[in-house]
N, CA, C and O atoms as a GROMACS GRO file, in nm:
protein
  452
    1UNK      N    1   4.102  -9.751   1.112
    1UNK     CA    2   4.168  -9.643   1.041
    1UNK      C    3   4.145  -9.661   0.890
    1UNK      O    4   4.151  -9.772   0.838
    2UNK      N    5   4.121  -9.552   0.823
    2UNK     CA    6   4.098  -9.556   0.679
    2UNK      C    7   4.229  -9.540   0.605
    2UNK      O    8   4.322  -9.475   0.653
    3UNK      N    9   4.235  -9.602   0.488
    3UNK     CA   10   4.355  -9.592   0.406
    3UNK      C   11   4.364  -9.456   0.337
    3UNK      O   12   4.274  -9.373   0.351
    4UNK      N   13   4.471  -9.435   0.263
    4UNK     CA   14   4.488  -9.308   0.192
    4UNK      C   15   4.385  -9.294   0.080
    4UNK      O   16   4.334  -9.393   0.028
    5UNK      N   17   4.355  -9.171   0.046
    5UNK     CA   18   4.260  -9.140  -0.061
    5UNK      C   19   4.338  -9.108  -0.187
    5UNK      O   20   4.435  -9.031  -0.182
    6UNK      N   21   4.298  -9.166  -0.299
    6UNK     CA   22   4.365  -9.143  -0.427
    6UNK      C   23   4.267  -9.074  -0.522
    6UNK      O   24   4.188  -9.140  -0.589
    7UNK      N   25   4.275  -8.942  -0.528
    7UNK     CA   26   4.185  -8.863  -0.614
    7UNK      C   27   4.246  -8.858  -0.754
    7UNK      O   28   4.316  -8.762  -0.788
    8UNK      N   29   4.218  -8.960  -0.834
    8UNK     CA   30   4.283  -8.974  -0.965
    8UNK      C   31   4.187  -8.964  -1.082
    8UNK      O   32   4.229  -8.977  -1.198
    9UNK      N   33   4.060  -8.942  -1.056
    9UNK     CA   34   3.959  -8.945  -1.162
    9UNK      C   35   3.882  -8.814  -1.166
    9UNK      O   36   3.814  -8.781  -1.068
   10UNK      N   37   3.889  -8.738  -1.275
   10UNK     CA   38   3.814  -8.613  -1.282
   10UNK      C   39   3.667  -8.640  -1.317
   10UNK      O   40   3.637  -8.708  -1.416
   11UNK      N   41   3.576  -8.588  -1.234
   11UNK     CA   42   3.433  -8.600  -1.258
   11UNK      C   43   3.372  -8.460  -1.262
   11UNK      O   44   3.412  -8.372  -1.186
   12UNK      N   45   3.276  -8.441  -1.351
   12UNK     CA   46   3.209  -8.311  -1.362
   12UNK      C   47   3.086  -8.312  -1.273
   12UNK      O   48   2.999  -8.398  -1.289
   13UNK      N   49   3.078  -8.217  -1.180
   13UNK     CA   50   2.960  -8.202  -1.096
   13UNK      C   51   2.854  -8.127  -1.176
   13UNK      O   52   2.880  -8.019  -1.229
   14UNK      N   53   2.733  -8.185  -1.184
   14UNK     CA   54   2.624  -8.124  -1.259
   14UNK      C   55   2.505  -8.102  -1.166
   14UNK      O   56   2.477  -8.184  -1.079
   15UNK      N   57   2.435  -7.989  -1.186
   15UNK     CA   58   2.318  -7.956  -1.105
   15UNK      C   59   2.195  -7.948  -1.195
   15UNK      O   60   2.205  -7.904  -1.310
   16UNK      N   61   2.079  -7.991  -1.143
   16UNK     CA   62   1.957  -7.984  -1.225
   16UNK      C   63   1.909  -7.840  -1.236
   16UNK      O   64   1.924  -7.760  -1.144
   17UNK      N   65   1.852  -7.807  -1.351
   17UNK     CA   66   1.799  -7.674  -1.377
   17UNK      C   67   1.666  -7.689  -1.450
   17UNK      O   68   1.663  -7.740  -1.562
   18UNK      N   69   1.557  -7.644  -1.388
   18UNK     CA   70   1.426  -7.650  -1.453
   18UNK      C   71   1.408  -7.528  -1.541
   18UNK      O   72   1.424  -7.415  -1.496
   19UNK      N   73   1.375  -7.553  -1.666
   19UNK     CA   74   1.356  -7.445  -1.762
   19UNK      C   75   1.217  -7.458  -1.823
   19UNK      O   76   1.170  -7.570  -1.845
   20UNK      N   77   1.148  -7.345  -1.850
   20UNK     CA   78   1.015  -7.352  -1.911
   20UNK      C   79   1.023  -7.418  -2.049
   20UNK      O   80   1.117  -7.396  -2.125
   21UNK      N   81   0.921  -7.500  -2.079
   21UNK     CA   82   0.918  -7.568  -2.208
   21UNK      C   83   0.836  -7.493  -2.312
   21UNK      O   84   0.824  -7.539  -2.426
   22UNK      N   85   0.780  -7.377  -2.276
   22UNK     CA   86   0.701  -7.297  -2.369
   22UNK      C   87   0.556  -7.339  -2.378
   22UNK      O   88   0.477  -7.275  -2.447
   23UNK      N   89   0.518  -7.446  -2.308
   23UNK     CA   90   0.380  -7.495  -2.312
   23UNK      C   91   0.321  -7.498  -2.171
   23UNK      O   92   0.224  -7.570  -2.146
   24UNK      N   93   0.378  -7.422  -2.080
   24UNK     CA   94   0.327  -7.417  -1.944
   24UNK      C   95   0.392  -7.516  -1.849
   24UNK      O   96   0.361  -7.516  -1.729
   25UNK      N   97   0.480  -7.600  -1.899
   25UNK     CA   98   0.549  -7.698  -1.815
   25UNK      C   99   0.697  -7.666  -1.805
   25UNK      O  100   0.741  -7.555  -1.833
   26UNK      N  101   0.771  -7.765  -1.765
   26UNK     CA  102   0.914  -7.748  -1.748
   26UNK      C  103   0.988  -7.868  -1.807
   26UNK      O  104   0.934  -7.978  -1.816
   27UNK      N  105   1.112  -7.844  -1.846
   27UNK     CA  106   1.204  -7.950  -1.883
   27UNK      C  107   1.323  -7.941  -1.787
   27UNK      O  108   1.357  -7.833  -1.739
   28UNK      N  109   1.384  -8.054  -1.761
   28UNK     CA  110   1.499  -8.054  -1.672
   28UNK      C  111   1.626  -8.061  -1.756
   28UNK      O  112   1.644  -8.152  -1.837
   29UNK      N  113   1.714  -7.966  -1.734
   29UNK     CA  114   1.845  -7.964  -1.799
   29UNK      C  115   1.950  -7.979  -1.688
   29UNK      O  116   1.921  -7.955  -1.571
   30UNK      N  117   2.069  -8.019  -1.726
   30UNK     CA  118   2.178  -8.034  -1.631
   30UNK      C  119   2.288  -7.936  -1.666
   30UNK      O  120   2.335  -7.932  -1.780
   31UNK      N  121   2.330  -7.857  -1.568
   31UNK     CA  122   2.434  -7.757  -1.588
   31UNK      C  123   2.562  -7.799  -1.517
   31UNK      O  124   2.557  -7.838  -1.400
   32UNK      N  125   2.676  -7.791  -1.586
   32UNK     CA  126   2.804  -7.825  -1.519
   32UNK      C  127   2.838  -7.719  -1.415
   32UNK      O  128   2.823  -7.599  -1.439
   33UNK      N  129   2.884  -7.764  -1.299
   33UNK     CA  130   2.921  -7.674  -1.190
   33UNK      C  131   3.072  -7.667  -1.175
   33UNK      O  132   3.124  -7.569  -1.121
   34UNK      N  133   3.144  -7.769  -1.223
   34UNK     CA  134   3.289  -7.771  -1.211
   34UNK      C  135   3.340  -7.914  -1.208
   34UNK      O  136   3.262  -8.009  -1.205
   35UNK      N  137   3.471  -7.928  -1.208
   35UNK     CA  138   3.534  -8.061  -1.206
   35UNK      C  139   3.587  -8.090  -1.067
   35UNK      O  140   3.655  -8.008  -1.006
   36UNK      N  141   3.555  -8.210  -1.018
   36UNK     CA  142   3.605  -8.257  -0.889
   36UNK      C  143   3.692  -8.380  -0.913
   36UNK      O  144   3.654  -8.469  -0.988
   37UNK      N  145   3.807  -8.383  -0.850
   37UNK     CA  146   3.890  -8.503  -0.858
   37UNK      C  147   3.839  -8.601  -0.754
   37UNK      O  148   3.810  -8.564  -0.641
   38UNK      N  149   3.827  -8.728  -0.795
   38UNK     CA  150   3.759  -8.825  -0.712
   38UNK      C  151   3.828  -8.961  -0.711
   38UNK      O  152   3.909  -8.994  -0.797
   39UNK      N  153   3.791  -9.038  -0.609
   39UNK     CA  154   3.823  -9.180  -0.602
   39UNK      C  155   3.688  -9.251  -0.612
   39UNK      O  156   3.600  -9.226  -0.530
   40UNK      N  157   3.672  -9.340  -0.710
   40UNK     CA  158   3.545  -9.408  -0.734
   40UNK      C  159   3.561  -9.556  -0.702
   40UNK      O  160   3.649  -9.624  -0.756
   41UNK      N  161   3.474  -9.606  -0.612
   41UNK     CA  162   3.479  -9.746  -0.571
   41UNK      C  163   3.341  -9.808  -0.591
   41UNK      O  164   3.242  -9.759  -0.535
   42UNK      N  165   3.334  -9.916  -0.669
   42UNK     CA  166   3.208  -9.986  -0.690
   42UNK      C  167   3.167 -10.056  -0.562
   42UNK      O  168   3.252 -10.108  -0.489
   43UNK      N  169   3.037 -10.058  -0.534
   43UNK     CA  170   2.985 -10.125  -0.414
   43UNK      C  171   2.903 -10.247  -0.454
   43UNK      O  172   2.954 -10.359  -0.449
   44UNK      N  173   2.778 -10.228  -0.492
   44UNK     CA  174   2.691 -10.340  -0.527
   44UNK      C  175   2.625 -10.312  -0.661
   44UNK      O  176   2.624 -10.199  -0.710
   45UNK      N  177   2.569 -10.416  -0.720
   45UNK     CA  178   2.498 -10.400  -0.846
   45UNK      C  179   2.390 -10.506  -0.860
   45UNK      O  180   2.394 -10.611  -0.797
   46UNK      N  181   2.293 -10.475  -0.946
   46UNK     CA  182   2.186 -10.571  -0.971
   46UNK      C  183   2.116 -10.536  -1.102
   46UNK      O  184   2.128 -10.424  -1.151
   47UNK      N  185   2.045 -10.633  -1.156
   47UNK     CA  186   1.965 -10.611  -1.276
   47UNK      C  187   1.822 -10.586  -1.231
   47UNK      O  188   1.771 -10.655  -1.143
   48UNK      N  189   1.757 -10.488  -1.293
   48UNK     CA  190   1.622 -10.449  -1.257
   48UNK      C  191   1.537 -10.446  -1.383
   48UNK      O  192   1.582 -10.400  -1.488
   49UNK      N  193   1.414 -10.494  -1.374
   49UNK     CA  194   1.323 -10.487  -1.489
   49UNK      C  195   1.260 -10.349  -1.493
   49UNK      O  196   1.194 -10.307  -1.397
   50UNK      N  197   1.279 -10.278  -1.604
   50UNK     CA  198   1.218 -10.147  -1.623
   50UNK      C  199   1.085 -10.163  -1.693
   50UNK      O  200   1.039 -10.275  -1.714
   51UNK      N  201   1.020 -10.052  -1.729
   51UNK     CA  202   0.890 -10.055  -1.796
   51UNK      C  203   0.898 -10.131  -1.928
   51UNK      O  204   0.814 -10.217  -1.955
   52UNK      N  205   0.997 -10.101  -2.010
   52UNK     CA  206   1.008 -10.167  -2.141
   52UNK      C  207   1.145 -10.228  -2.165
   52UNK      O  208   1.167 -10.295  -2.266
   53UNK      N  209   1.239 -10.205  -2.073
   53UNK     CA  210   1.375 -10.253  -2.091
   53UNK      C  211   1.430 -10.306  -1.959
   53UNK      O  212   1.373 -10.282  -1.853
   54UNK      N  213   1.539 -10.378  -1.967
   54UNK     CA  214   1.611 -10.420  -1.847
   54UNK      C  215   1.716 -10.315  -1.813
   54UNK      O  216   1.776 -10.255  -1.902
   55UNK      N  217   1.736 -10.294  -1.685
   55UNK     CA  218   1.831 -10.195  -1.638
   55UNK      C  219   1.935 -10.261  -1.548
   55UNK      O  220   1.904 -10.356  -1.476
   56UNK      N  221   2.055 -10.211  -1.554
   56UNK     CA  222   2.160 -10.251  -1.461
   56UNK      C  223   2.181 -10.134  -1.367
   56UNK      O  224   2.207 -10.022  -1.411
   57UNK      N  225   2.170 -10.160  -1.236
   57UNK     CA  226   2.189 -10.055  -1.137
   57UNK      C  227   2.305 -10.092  -1.048
   57UNK      O  228   2.311 -10.203  -0.995
   58UNK      N  229   2.397  -9.999  -1.031
   58UNK     CA  230   2.513 -10.022  -0.945
   58UNK      C  231   2.529  -9.904  -0.850
   58UNK      O  232   2.501  -9.790  -0.887
   59UNK      N  233   2.576  -9.931  -0.729
   59UNK     CA  234   2.603  -9.824  -0.634
   59UNK      C  235   2.753  -9.804  -0.621
   59UNK      O  236   2.832  -9.897  -0.637
   60UNK      N  237   2.792  -9.681  -0.592
   60UNK     CA  238   2.932  -9.644  -0.584
   60UNK      C  239   2.958  -9.556  -0.462
   60UNK      O  240   2.872  -9.480  -0.419
   61UNK      N  241   3.077  -9.570  -0.408
   61UNK     CA  242   3.128  -9.477  -0.307
   61UNK      C  243   3.226  -9.387  -0.380
   61UNK      O  244   3.326  -9.434  -0.433
   62UNK      N  245   3.197  -9.258  -0.383
   62UNK     CA  246   3.282  -9.162  -0.454
   62UNK      C  247   3.336  -9.063  -0.352
   62UNK      O  248   3.260  -8.991  -0.288
   63UNK      N  249   3.467  -9.059  -0.338
   63UNK     CA  250   3.532  -8.971  -0.242
   63UNK      C  251   3.589  -8.849  -0.314
   63UNK      O  252   3.658  -8.862  -0.414
   64UNK      N  253   3.559  -8.730  -0.262
   64UNK     CA  254   3.608  -8.603  -0.318
   64UNK      C  255   3.662  -8.518  -0.203
   64UNK      O  256   3.636  -8.545  -0.086
   65UNK      N  257   3.738  -8.415  -0.240
   65UNK     CA  258   3.788  -8.322  -0.139
   65UNK      C  259   3.670  -8.242  -0.082
   65UNK      O  260   3.578  -8.205  -0.156
   66UNK      N  261   3.672  -8.217   0.048
   66UNK     CA  262   3.562  -8.146   0.114
   66UNK      C  263   3.555  -8.000   0.071
   66UNK      O  264   3.654  -7.941   0.029
   67UNK      N  265   3.436  -7.944   0.083
   67UNK     CA  266   3.410  -7.803   0.058
   67UNK      C  267   3.312  -7.757   0.165
   67UNK      O  268   3.235  -7.839   0.216
   68UNK      N  269   3.310  -7.628   0.200
   68UNK     CA  270   3.217  -7.578   0.302
   68UNK      C  271   3.071  -7.607   0.263
   68UNK      O  272   3.039  -7.622   0.146
   69UNK      N  273   2.983  -7.613   0.364
   69UNK     CA  274   2.842  -7.646   0.343
   69UNK      C  275   2.775  -7.558   0.237
   69UNK      O  276   2.695  -7.608   0.158
   70UNK      N  277   2.805  -7.429   0.234
   70UNK     CA  278   2.737  -7.338   0.141
   70UNK      C  279   2.812  -7.318   0.010
   70UNK      O  280   2.773  -7.233  -0.071
   71UNK      N  281   2.918  -7.394  -0.013
   71UNK     CA  282   2.998  -7.379  -0.135
   71UNK      C  283   2.928  -7.446  -0.253
   71UNK      O  284   2.875  -7.556  -0.239
   72UNK      N  285   2.929  -7.381  -0.371
   72UNK     CA  286   2.872  -7.446  -0.490
   72UNK      C  287   2.954  -7.566  -0.536
   72UNK      O  288   2.907  -7.644  -0.618
   73UNK      N  289   3.076  -7.582  -0.484
   73UNK     CA  290   3.160  -7.696  -0.520
   73UNK      C  291   3.131  -7.818  -0.433
   73UNK      O  292   3.189  -7.925  -0.455
   74UNK      N  293   3.044  -7.804  -0.334
   74UNK     CA  294   3.012  -7.919  -0.246
   74UNK      C  295   2.895  -7.998  -0.307
   74UNK      O  296   2.787  -7.943  -0.326
   75UNK      N  297   2.916  -8.125  -0.337
   75UNK     CA  298   2.809  -8.207  -0.394
   75UNK      C  299   2.692  -8.220  -0.296
   75UNK      O  300   2.710  -8.218  -0.174
   76UNK      N  301   2.571  -8.236  -0.353
   76UNK     CA  302   2.450  -8.252  -0.273
   76UNK      C  303   2.364  -8.362  -0.334
   76UNK      O  304   2.374  -8.389  -0.453
   77UNK      N  305   2.280  -8.425  -0.252
   77UNK     CA  306   2.186  -8.523  -0.308
   77UNK      C  307   2.099  -8.459  -0.416
   77UNK      O  308   2.057  -8.344  -0.402
   78UNK      N  309   2.071  -8.533  -0.522
   78UNK     CA  310   1.992  -8.480  -0.633
   78UNK      C  311   2.078  -8.425  -0.745
   78UNK      O  312   2.030  -8.405  -0.857
   79UNK      N  313   2.206  -8.401  -0.716
   79UNK     CA  314   2.300  -8.362  -0.820
   79UNK      C  315   2.361  -8.489  -0.879
   79UNK      O  316   2.331  -8.599  -0.832
   80UNK      N  317   2.446  -8.474  -0.979
   80UNK     CA  318   2.510  -8.592  -1.035
   80UNK      C  319   2.655  -8.562  -1.072
   80UNK      O  320   2.694  -8.446  -1.087
   81UNK      N  321   2.732  -8.668  -1.086
   81UNK     CA  322   2.871  -8.660  -1.130
   81UNK      C  323   2.880  -8.731  -1.264
   81UNK      O  324   2.827  -8.840  -1.281
   82UNK      N  325   2.949  -8.668  -1.360
   82UNK     CA  326   2.961  -8.723  -1.495
   82UNK      C  327   3.106  -8.762  -1.522
   82UNK      O  328   3.199  -8.688  -1.491
   83UNK      N  329   3.121  -8.882  -1.581
   83UNK     CA  330   3.250  -8.930  -1.629
   83UNK      C  331   3.229  -8.970  -1.774
   83UNK      O  332   3.198  -9.085  -1.802
   84UNK      N  333   3.246  -8.874  -1.866
   84UNK     CA  334   3.216  -8.900  -2.007
   84UNK      C  335   3.068  -8.925  -2.023
   84UNK      O  336   2.987  -8.837  -1.994
   85UNK      N  337   3.030  -9.044  -2.070
   85UNK     CA  338   2.888  -9.076  -2.087
   85UNK      C  339   2.829  -9.143  -1.963
   85UNK      O  340   2.708  -9.168  -1.958
   86UNK      N  341   2.912  -9.172  -1.864
   86UNK     CA  342   2.863  -9.234  -1.740
   86UNK      C  343   2.810  -9.128  -1.646
   86UNK      O  344   2.870  -9.021  -1.630
   87UNK      N  345   2.695  -9.158  -1.582
   87UNK     CA  346   2.632  -9.064  -1.490
   87UNK      C  347   2.611  -9.130  -1.355
   87UNK      O  348   2.558  -9.241  -1.347
   88UNK      N  349   2.653  -9.063  -1.249
   88UNK     CA  350   2.638  -9.112  -1.113
   88UNK      C  351   2.545  -9.015  -1.038
   88UNK      O  352   2.585  -8.903  -1.008
   89UNK      N  353   2.423  -9.059  -1.008
   89UNK     CA  354   2.327  -8.976  -0.936
   89UNK      C  355   2.359  -8.984  -0.786
   89UNK      O  356   2.363  -9.092  -0.729
   90UNK      N  357   2.381  -8.869  -0.725
   90UNK     CA  358   2.419  -8.863  -0.584
   90UNK      C  359   2.296  -8.884  -0.497
   90UNK      O  360   2.198  -8.810  -0.506
   91UNK      N  361   2.302  -8.988  -0.411
   91UNK     CA  362   2.193  -9.021  -0.319
   91UNK      C  363   2.212  -8.952  -0.183
   91UNK      O  364   2.116  -8.902  -0.125
   92UNK      N  365   2.336  -8.950  -0.134
   92UNK     CA  366   2.366  -8.885  -0.006
   92UNK      C  367   2.513  -8.847  -0.002
   92UNK      O  368   2.595  -8.899  -0.077
   93UNK      N  369   2.545  -8.755   0.090
   93UNK     CA  370   2.683  -8.707   0.106
   93UNK      C  371   2.715  -8.703   0.255
   93UNK      O  372   2.637  -8.649   0.334
   94UNK      N  373   2.830  -8.760   0.293
   94UNK     CA  374   2.872  -8.761   0.433
   94UNK      C  375   3.020  -8.722   0.441
   94UNK      O  376   3.094  -8.732   0.343
   95UNK      N  377   3.062  -8.678   0.560
   95UNK     CA  378   3.205  -8.654   0.581
   95UNK      C  379   3.274  -8.789   0.591
   95UNK      O  380   3.224  -8.880   0.657
   96UNK      N  381   3.388  -8.802   0.527
   96UNK     CA  382   3.462  -8.929   0.528
   96UNK      C  383   3.546  -8.945   0.652
   96UNK      O  384   3.560  -9.055   0.705
   97UNK      N  385   3.603  -8.833   0.700
   97UNK     CA  386   3.695  -8.839   0.813
   97UNK      C  387   3.659  -8.732   0.916
   97UNK      O  388   3.592  -8.634   0.885
   98UNK      N  389   3.705  -8.753   1.038
   98UNK     CA  390   3.674  -8.660   1.148
   98UNK      C  391   3.730  -8.521   1.124
   98UNK      O  392   3.674  -8.423   1.173
   99UNK      N  393   3.839  -8.511   1.050
   99UNK     CA  394   3.900  -8.381   1.022
   99UNK      C  395   3.823  -8.303   0.915
   99UNK      O  396   3.847  -8.184   0.896
  100UNK      N  397   3.731  -8.369   0.846
  100UNK     CA  398   3.651  -8.301   0.745
  100UNK      C  399   3.727  -8.267   0.618
  100UNK      O  400   3.692  -8.170   0.550
  101UNK      N  401   3.829  -8.345   0.585
  101UNK     CA  402   3.908  -8.317   0.464
  101UNK      C  403   3.847  -8.375   0.339
  101UNK      O  404   3.871  -8.325   0.229
  102UNK      N  405   3.767  -8.480   0.354
  102UNK     CA  406   3.707  -8.547   0.238
  102UNK      C  407   3.558  -8.572   0.260
  102UNK      O  408   3.512  -8.582   0.374
  103UNK      N  409   3.485  -8.583   0.150
  103UNK     CA  410   3.343  -8.618   0.153
  103UNK      C  411   3.324  -8.750   0.081
  103UNK      O  412   3.396  -8.781  -0.014
  104UNK      N  413   3.227  -8.828   0.127
  104UNK     CA  414   3.189  -8.950   0.058
  104UNK      C  415   3.052  -8.926  -0.003
  104UNK      O  416   2.956  -8.893   0.067
  105UNK      N  417   3.044  -8.944  -0.134
  105UNK     CA  418   2.916  -8.935  -0.206
  105UNK      C  419   2.871  -9.078  -0.233
  105UNK      O  420   2.943  -9.154  -0.297
  106UNK      N  421   2.753  -9.114  -0.185
  106UNK     CA  422   2.696  -9.244  -0.214
  106UNK      C  423   2.609  -9.223  -0.337
  106UNK      O  424   2.511  -9.148  -0.332
  107UNK      N  425   2.644  -9.288  -0.447
  107UNK     CA  426   2.581  -9.260  -0.576
  107UNK      C  427   2.536  -9.388  -0.644
  107UNK      O  428   2.578  -9.498  -0.609
  108UNK      N  429   2.447  -9.370  -0.742
  108UNK     CA  430   2.394  -9.483  -0.818
  108UNK      C  431   2.408  -9.454  -0.967
  108UNK      O  432   2.384  -9.343  -1.014
  109UNK      N  433   2.447  -9.557  -1.040
  109UNK     CA  434   2.456  -9.550  -1.186
  109UNK      C  435   2.354  -9.646  -1.243
  109UNK      O  436   2.345  -9.761  -1.200
  110UNK      N  437   2.278  -9.599  -1.340
  110UNK     CA  438   2.178  -9.683  -1.405
  110UNK      C  439   2.210  -9.693  -1.553
  110UNK      O  440   2.231  -9.592  -1.619
  111UNK      N  441   2.215  -9.817  -1.605
  111UNK     CA  442   2.250  -9.840  -1.745
  111UNK      C  443   2.142  -9.925  -1.808
  111UNK      O  444   2.102 -10.027  -1.752
  112UNK      N  445   2.093  -9.884  -1.927
  112UNK     CA  446   1.995  -9.963  -2.001
  112UNK      C  447   2.068 -10.076  -2.070
  112UNK      O  448   2.168 -10.054  -2.139
  113UNK      N  449   2.017 -10.199  -2.053
  113UNK     CA  450   2.080 -10.316  -2.114
  113UNK      C  451   2.021 -10.345  -2.252
  113UNK      O  452   2.063 -10.440  -2.318
   0.00000   0.00000   0.00000
């Protein structure tokens, strides 16, 4: 049995938007879709060597209230959740409980050291 869910942290759901760069290519911008109240739980973390810098990568379990499959308020892989300057890239989304009241977003945060 799972414990109670404490949705105490407001996170902004952001979606990627490709916009023309004026030179035949595209730039990726992020558009806010709305605020979701969440429970954020750290899972694992590690240090990774990047091309020119060291990176810290951590995974998180983020629980939010469920929304229908076609709702713009339902998080999807490839979107991200923002908490101020912190960014959580959503890797996958699953139902947390059999009743479908909550969703679990498995997300990753990457920080340059």
